[in-house]
Phi, psi and omega in degrees: 000147181277124179291334182283329174292319181302311176304306187292316176304315191284317178296326181296317183299318182295310182304311184296315186289330172304308185296325180266287192288320184296307173305312175303308175308316180284319184277321188257324178277310186260355182046059190295131188220113185291356177286347180277128175286123180284147184303325178302335184260318184293327184248018190311131182223354178079352187248297183253309176276097185226104177298129190223143177308151181291331180297318185290309186295318166314313170305315175295312188293315187299304189288332180288319186280341184279298177055224178265357182307302183281012173253312184299300183309301181299330179294331179270317187299333178307341178302327172286356177114148186291334189285312184290322182295316177304312182299316182291319178295322183287305189288317181296321184292321183289303192263351180235297186301315180294317175302317184292311189291310178308307178302310181294330182281316188287322177296317181300320183293330173278354178240042171072014188063031174282164184276156179306324182289333181280314189273354169312313184298343183278323187267344178228275182193164178298328179301317173305316185302323188291327173295331178289313180308318176301305178299321177290318179301311185304309176303313184283334173296315181295309179304307187291315177298327187267336186290331173303309182296317185303315183292321182299321178295322183288329179288331180289326185285318180236078182290350170285352176278344190301302181311305189296319181299315186276335173287340179297334180294306182295330184293308178302314177302312175308313177303320180294317180301310180294329185274310190272323175265335170254357177069025179295174178281129181295323168301309182291322178286324174299316180296320174298311183299313181294326175294323176295321185289328178281329173296317174299320179300313173298313181302317182301332174296330187260352177226064181295133179242133188237127176285128182269164170301142177234129182038051178085348182278113189292168186310307178305328178291313183300315182297321179301314173303317188284331181280327176288321175299322172298317182297326185295302182296328174295328181280326186268341180293152172305145179300335183281348179284307182224317192293309182295305181295333179285320175287336178290326177297308185297336167294323175297318179299325172299306185305311181295321183293323187282335176289319178293324178291323184292316180294327177295318184291316183299302186299306186302324177289323174302321179283349180081015183262003186246105179219152179280124180260344184283152183291151175293318180213132185216099195288329181224074178293158182302132177056011178276155171285164179308135180303319173262125358267003197291342183285332182279350175264320183287316175272106169251286172298132182117328182232294180204137180211129176304325183296334176302321178298329177290319178290320187288324180264008188248279178283303200291328180294333178278000184237331182295123198273344171211159180294331181293328176288334192292338178288321186289321183284314182285304177280326184290316190290338176297323180281332176289324179292322172299326179294314179306302191291336174292316174305316179296327175299313177302310178307314185270346176272323181244307186300329182293332179297342184285338177164135189204134171262112190293173177306330177264006175094356182286135177277113174246154175213169176074212183300321176304321189289314180301317184300319188291324185282317187250043175290341171202173174298322176292326180297321182273353181279174184088143188300317181296316180297324191279322182294314178303320178295321175289316189296312178298314179296320181294311185299311185302319182287317178298329176304329186295334180284336182126350182291129177307138179301320186296324177292321178301315178304313177296321179296321179285331187283319172290336173294307178295317182288331182295314186290322177296322182299317176289335171288326181297304189288330166300313181296321182291321180296322180286330175296324169303313179292323190284326172304307186303308183288325178296305182292335179292318180298331173262013173066047173243092187292337182313320185283358169293337174288119193299331182281328176283327179285326177289328183294314179305320179288324184290307180296323179290324175307314191290324176301311181291314184297324179257023173298332184259005179135187191283357181279353181063027174266016191294326182297345189293339176292330180268350188297329179300338174286337197294317181306316188282317175298318174306307185282336169303309181301319183289330178288319190290321182295312172311317173298318175301315171299324175292317181291326168299320180286321172300326172298323179300327179111167174071210187253359189303332186296337183298336184293332178245333180294322179286319176295331178286323175305308182300312182293323176294321180297308184296320182296310176306314178306307187290328180291322183287326182287320172306316184299311175303305181302317180294325177297318177301327180275351185060042183261094184298319188299311181289326175303319179300302189295317180297316178304324179289327182287319177301315183293326171293318181301311187291311184306300183303315179304306183303317176295332179284330182284317175311311182298322180299313183265007173274119177292136172063010183291339183291320183290317181305311180294325184287328179288322182289336187251010185303137177252000000 
């Protein structure tokens, strides 16, 4: 199959479906209306609630939902073949993921910018809200704990990326000062900031930085501590100080990286050096779990991810300035993530065949290169293997444009680490919101203080990260649960969106209801298979937590069905939970 044709058809499909399906969902199903005052305007406080231009909030929203997800997921799921991976990304992002993200955003905007776990009480009942809080807290706890390690691993793999990633912080702060405090030109200062960032990328190739052990703490542990401290300050600062400008820079980085990849696909294809070497379909790869249901759990970001509902109803709903902007931010960013995941699939299905160095140092190309890397599930597993497959394949394609491969590797390494960083600080800020909402509900006002709530989020994450020792790898013990937890959250969010649309009347609920049924079935199926696997491994901890996840999925699904078929229940619940 021609990689260039795959890219053109996919990208054309995303553009077409945004104009047709996306706009239909926004205007006819959710009836976006700028006469509704956005929470960012109604509750503007200069810290969390800040009405923001859609171009800027798009940058924050996209870089927060993306992280390493649309890279890691497709880079491992390709083992089942590029066709099922591509179909799930394309169809899933359009009819499930984008509806999930946009629905979570617009409903939150119509509920004072509150998180989806908080407004669950309004659409089902207060009891279900508690279950939502458990799932959300668990997901964010794992994300915050593990992403320090994720970034540490990337820094170890690509030490030339360290300088550029950290230089983004002062560059972003300076950008925020010039735009928000001095009223400078957004376009001019953004271009200057991006130029400085890419200058630091080139400089990083000549100044690679490797973290030594400090006071007996190995490098991953040191990086985890540094990154958690950073996440604390990034979370408590006003969004205009660091979060928005840094994510805006990263949005430019995304555009440039995707343009480079796009150009790489075009030039490499035209020269005849880029062909798909991965199998179209591989039903039973060595040691791999079954394609059904695990393909849909492995590829989350890029198709549909529960974490997105937390960003939509967490930080983004407090910054989108009007309902008409919400479609571009919520629905549009999910399709761009699908496009990114498509480029990742091309990089690991075709780009890796342009040249790959095997474990014993031999240089491979073509089908031999792909087969060597994806010889079995175990061989392709692990963060390093997944990231390196993408970076190697992407660098090969970018080199076809004429950019030195060494520079291309640094660009992609910074790209991956930067997105992981934005996910870390956004997840910490959202966990602060969740902690505040939860403790406010049980009347403990101390946690309304953002410094206290953020401290709780960071300290609990640190306890998990260092539970296994000084290397900061404690969260790896819960990582096997993350896929199921994440997609469970997506299913539950779709249930809430379905009930919201059901309340609106008519048949509109089908647009979220059908995806909700699919995701609920898939996640419950995967969770049950995981429970059997954990039992075989005699892993009591994972059995207990996974068992709780299964109970929550069943409970919320049943509660949702009861609410769905209960006449006039919506108005009764709304009256009971009116704030």
